[in-house]
N, C-alpha and C positions, 0 to 999 in steps of 0.2 A: 423498502427493499434496497435502494441505492445506498442509503446510510449503512445498512447491514453489510453490503458488499465492501464498502470502504473500510469498515471496521475489520472485516475479514482480511482485506488486503494488508492492512497494517499488521495484523496478526502474522500473516505470512512473511512480511518484511522483518518483523522485530523478534520473532520467536527463535531462540536458539534451541537445539535439540534437548539440552539439559533442562532448560526452562519449560519446554513443552511437556516434558515428563512430570515435572514438579507441580504444574498447575492443574487444577481440576476443571476449569472452564476456559472459554476462549480468551486469549490475551487481548486486551484493549490497549492500543498504543496511547501515549499521552495525547490529549486533545489538540495541542499545538501541532504535533506531527501529522495527525489525521487531517487537520485543516490545511496543512501545507500542500498536500497532494490531491485533496478532494477536487478542487477546480481544474487541475491538470487532467485528472482522470475523466472528468465530465467533458472537457474540451477536446482532448486528444484520443481518448479511448472509449468513447460512448458506445461504439459498436460492439465492444466485448464486455461491457459491464455485467451482463447476465450470463457470461460464460465461465465464471468462477474467478477466484482470487489470483490464481497463477496466470490466467490469461490477461488480467488487468496488469499484473506485475510485468509480464513480458512486454505488453504494449508500452507501459511507462519506460521500460528500459530501451525499447526501440525508438521512442520519441524523446529520449533524454535531452537532446540539443534544443528541443522546443519547450521543455519544462521550466517552470519558475525556479529561481535560485533556491527558494525554500524547499521545494520538493526534491531538487537535485541533492541538496544537503542531507535531507532525510534518507534518500536512497544510499548516498555515499556513507553516511554514518552507520548504516546497517549492512555494509558490504555488497550493496546492489549496484 
């Protein structure tokens, strides 16, 4: 379940509107980007992991100063 949520989170982070329309299934981010934020999500956003991708993304954004450099880079790379 948690792995599914993290994959969904990265889908929310990485999907552009045009890409979302072109794809038939959920977008899976590169494994290295998923790994970059997985620990931070578990550490800082555990309370919202079951509340959906956007809740996890909002939590990560709120906790940005506490996130690993790798996760901060992934968020920044995708305009978050």
